[in-house]
Structures are given as C-alpha cells and as structure tokens.
N, C-alpha and C positions, 0 to 999 in steps of 0.2 A: 504494500500500500504506500502510495506517495501522498504526503501531506504538504500543502503549500502554507508556508509560514511567512507572514509579513512582519518585519521588524522596523519600527520607527526609530529615528536617530541611529540608523543602521551602520553608519561609519564612525560612530563614537566608541568610547571605551567598552561599554557593556554590550552594545549591539554587535560590534566586531568580534568580541570574544565568543558570544553565543552563536553567531553565524559560523565562525570557524569550527567551533566544537561540533555542531550538528552535522556539518558537511564532512568534516575530517573523520568523524566516527565511521561514516560509510566508506571512506577511502581505506581505512585501516582494518576494517572488519574482514576476517578470513571467511566468514559465512555470510550469505545474503541476509541483510537486516530485515526484520519483520516490517519495519516502517522506514521509508526513506523520505527525504525532505527536499522540497524546492523552496529556496530562500529568496525572498524579495526584500531588498533594503530600501526603505524610504529615507531620503536625506534632503535637507534644505539645499537648494541650488548653490548657495554661496559656500557650502562646505563639502561639495563634491570635488575634492582636490587630491584624491589619492585612489588607487585601485581598491576594489573590494577585498575583504579579508580572505576570500576563497574564490578561485576562478569560476566556480559554478554558480555563484551568487549573481543576481541581477540588481543593479542600482537604478532607482527611479527618482528623479527630482520631484520634490513635493514640499510646498510650504504649508504646514499644518496650521499656521496661525491665520491663514486666509481661508475662511470657510468655503467661499465660492470656488476658488481655484483648486483647492484640495478635493472638493467634491467631484469636480470634473475629472481630475486625475484618477481618483479612487473608484469611480463608477466603472472604470475599465480594469481595475486591479482586484477589487475585493470580491466580486462574485466568484464563488467556488473556493475561496480561501478557508482553510481550517482554523487557523489561529493568528491573531494579531498580538504581538508583544510590543508594548508601548514604553519606550524610553525617552522619546524626544522631549527636550526642554530648551528654552532660550538660554538659560544659564543653569547647568546641572550641578551647581555647587552652592554651599550654604551662604555665600555672600551675594546671592541673587537679590537684586533690588525688588521692591514691590511692583514696579513697572514690568520688569522681566518676568516676575512670578505671575502677573496677570496674563501675560502673553503665553506663558507655559500652561496656564489653565485653558486658554483657547485651544492649544494643541490637544490636551486631554479631552475636552468637551467635543471637539470636532471628530477626532478619530473614533471615540467610543460610540457616538451617535451614528456615524457612518457604518461602523461595524454592525450595529444592530439593524440598520436599514438594509444592509446587504446580507443579513442572516449568517454572519460569520459564527462558527460554532463556539469559539473560545476567545476571550480577550484576557491577556495577562498584563496587569498594570504594575510597573515598578514604582512603588511608593518608597517611603524613606523612614529610617529610624528617627529622623529629625521631627517627625510627627509626635514623637514621645520624648523629645529632648528636654522638656521641662522637668522631667523626673531626675535629671542628672545629679542635682545637688540635694535631692530630697532623701534624707537619711532614714525616713520611715519606710522606704522601699529597699528591700535587701535583694540578695541573689535570687534570680528566677521569679521575681515578683511581677514583672510586666508581661501580661498575657495579651493576646490579640484583642481581647474584649475590654482591656483597661481603658478608661476615658483618656482621650488625647490631651496632650499639653504641648503645643507646637513651639518649636524653636530650641536651639541649643546655645546658650549664652556663655561664652568663655569667662572665666573668673578674672583673668588679667585684662585690663582695659587696652593695653597695647596690642594684645593678640586679637581682641574684639575689633580693633580698628582695621586690621588687615584681613580677618577671616569672616566678619559679619556674625549675625546672631541666628541665622537660618530661619527666622520667623516667616518672612515672605515665601521663601523656598518651601518650608514645611506646610504653610497654609495652602499653597498650590497643590501639594501632594494630598492633603486631607480633602480638599475640594474634589480631586479626582476619585478618591476612595468613595466619597458619598455619592457622587454621580454614578459610579459603577454599581453601588448598592441599589440606588433608585432604579436604574435601567434593568438590573437583574430582577427586581421585584415585579417589573412589568413584562419583561421579555426573556426571563431566565430559562424558560423551557426550550428556547431556541438558541439564544446567545448567553453563555454563562461567563462569569468573571472570577478570576483569581487575582487577588491583590497580595503582593509580597512586599513587606516593609523591610527593604534591604539594608544591610549594614554598610560599612565603608569598604568598598572594593576599588582599590586604586588602579590607575592605568598600568599596563605592563605586568611585571612579575608580581606585583602586589604583595610585597613581603611585610611582615609585622614590624621589622626594624625601621621601615620608612614612614610609619605612622607618627603623627605629631599632634599636639594640642591645637594646631591651626585648623585642622579639619579639611584642608584642601591642598592640592599640589602647589608648590611655590608659584608657578606661572599663572595660577588662577586667583592669587591673593590680591586684595585691594591695595592701593598705594597707601602706605602708612607712614608713621612718624620716622623721619630719617631716610625715607626712600629716595632713590635717585631718579625716579620716573620710569624705571625699566620694569616695573612690576612690584608686587608686594615682597616685603622682607620679613621673615619670621623673626620676631624679637628674641633676645636671649631668654632662655627658659626661666620662668619665675616659679614661685611656690604654687601659684594658681595653675600655671601651665602643667606642672608636675601632677597635680590632682586631675586636671582635665585629660591628660594623656592616658591615664588609666581608663577613663570612660571611653575614649576613642579606640583604645586597643581592645576593650571588651565588646565593642560593636563591629569589630573587623569581620569581613566576609571574604574568605579565601576564594581564589579562582575556582578551585575544585568544588567547593560547596556551592558557590554561585551557579555554576553550570549544572550541577546535579539538581538543585532546587528548580531551576527554570525548565529543564528538560522534563522533570516529573510533573510540573504544573501544566504542561501541555496535555497530559493524559489523566490528570486528576479527575476522579468521579465526583463532580459537584452535584449536590442535591437539587432536584428540580421542583420540589415542593417546600413550603414553609415548615420549619421544625416546630414541634409542639413544646419545645423546651423553654428557655428563658426569654420569652418574647417581650418582657417588660424592659429588658436591657437594650437601650437604643444603640449601644455600641457593640452588640453581640457580633461575633465574627463569622458565624455560619448562618445562612438563611437561604431562601429560594434563589438558586442561580448564582450564589455568591459565597466565596470563602476568602478570608483575610488571614494571613499568617506572618509571624516574625521570620526573618530570613537573615540570620547572622551565623557565624561559626560558633562552635561550642567553647567559647572563651571563658576560662575559669573565673568565677566570681561575678559574672555579668548579671545585670538585672533582667535581661531578656529571658523569657520562658520559651523554650523550644518544644515543649511536649506536644502541642497541637501541630506544630510543623512536622514532627516525626510521625504523628498519627495520620495526618492527611496525605503527606507526600510519600510516606512509607520508607523514608531513609533518615539516617542520623548523620549529623555533621561529623566530618573526619578530622577537623583541624581546630587548633587552639592557639591564639596569638601569644599566649604566655608560656608556651612550651617550646 
C-alpha cells in the first residue's frame, strides 16, 4: 500500500528529517515494506533554496498564510492524500513576535480546514511544549506531573533578563500552537469520523544531530536569537550563563526530543487508531486529550526528572522513548 503524505514546512528542520526517514526506510529495507510513502513537501516560495531531503520527494511552492492562493494550490494536491503533517510557521522559535505568531495561526487554520474539505484521513499537528511552559518554575508540579489533559499555561519565560532579551518568552509562539490545538479539536468534533487529528506537543528537537550537549537556556539556535545587549548586529549573542540560566537549562534539557524518538512518534501517529466517537469518560474536563477524532499527546524523550508525563504517549503510540538527555 502506498500512502501519500503531505508535509508543510517540508524543507525545514523537522519536515526534512521526517521526509528523509520515511523514504530512507524503504530504501534500506531488505523486504518489501507493508506500507510505502509518496512524500509531498509544501514550502513557502521564498524558502525553496535547496534540494529536497530525499530525491523521491516532490516540493510544491505554497504560501499557507494566503488562504486564497493556498486553496488553489491544494485543490490539486490534497484529494487522495492520506495524511497531512503540519509544521509550517512564520517563525518556528520561541522569540516569534505576536505578529509572526498571528500569521502562523493563519497557516494552521488554512491547512486544517482545507484538509477537512478534501477529506484527508489524518492531520498531525506539531504543537509545542511551550504551551505548558508556564509550569517551568512552579515547584508544586514534580516529575511526570504534566499530562496531556493538564490546563495550558502558555509561554516559557527565562529567569535571566539578558537571556529573555535574546530568546523571547515564547508566549506568542505558544499561543499560536494552542490556537491550532483547539481548532483541531473543534474540527474533529464535527468531522472526526472522516478526518481525525493527532496533536503532538513536541519537545526541543534541534537542527542537525540534535545532541543534548548543545542545548542551552536560550531555547533557540544562536542564529535565531534576537539582537540583545552587547550584540554587534550579526544576530543574537547568548549571554554568559547566570544562576537563572543554570536553572532554566535543566528545564530545556528535560524537554529534549531526540531525533530517534521524534521520528518514531510521528511515524506511529500516522497509523494511530483515533476514536471516532465521543468517550463517555471525563467529559467535564474541557482540556481532556482524547475525544471524537482527536488525540493530544506529550512528545519528549524520557528525560530523567522531567515534569512531562509520557504514559499516554506510550499507551496510544505503542512505543517508549529510547533516549534521555541526562544520560
């Protein structure tokens, strides 16, 4: 069976890794795979400046911020598509401005509604740990206390003011992710028997090798930091680590998502058996993570001491994280 997978932001960090993984698995398999993939990468025309991560992938220019033009492009792309994986954002880092975050909301709103319109079977939305970043310094929450049904607290505010100046507080960025989560939930309640939604609140998965030793309290790669105090105009400079940074670095390391775990989670999310009827369980909880056509899960590695609870992730995806940033 061949499944067509559309990946938005397909030439970015996460989209490129997933595309390469899905197609390279077929290349390296000694036996014919039970499922093969046709991968279509949607990317903003301004960012199509490199070849696709795998020669079998197709790249299509598409500006998801523009509802009219994207609808015209996708009316030719989405019919017959099995899964849409949505990564696209105007600024995919915590220092996104509120204006950038509003445009990222447009990306999510447009692709989700178009996926429903064209009866795509599955939409996977890459949300963020920053939706829950407000729990960072709340000592009343201990290890494994943050479940997918815990009430959101958007934004991750660095303790050090100099670090805050270059890395941002992630509030706009996280609000855009939360808005995408709630739209997915609403669309699922109406159309979940045809188009189901899996939302993964992913941890920090850095570009490239994504090693724990390169994680820092800044929360973003140096080239994406804001211009801060003492900067020479060439991009953000991470200040010398303070006591606040040392505390925050523990948080960021505990939300690390390894390449291996990231790829496993998203591949499993394609096949996840999402319920198509409303559960009779905790319907009074407006933040419940499982409902008709909708499943929301934490997606971090099994980092020692982390506040993130991965029990539901293991239950629904059927796999356990294999990595820990502190080992």
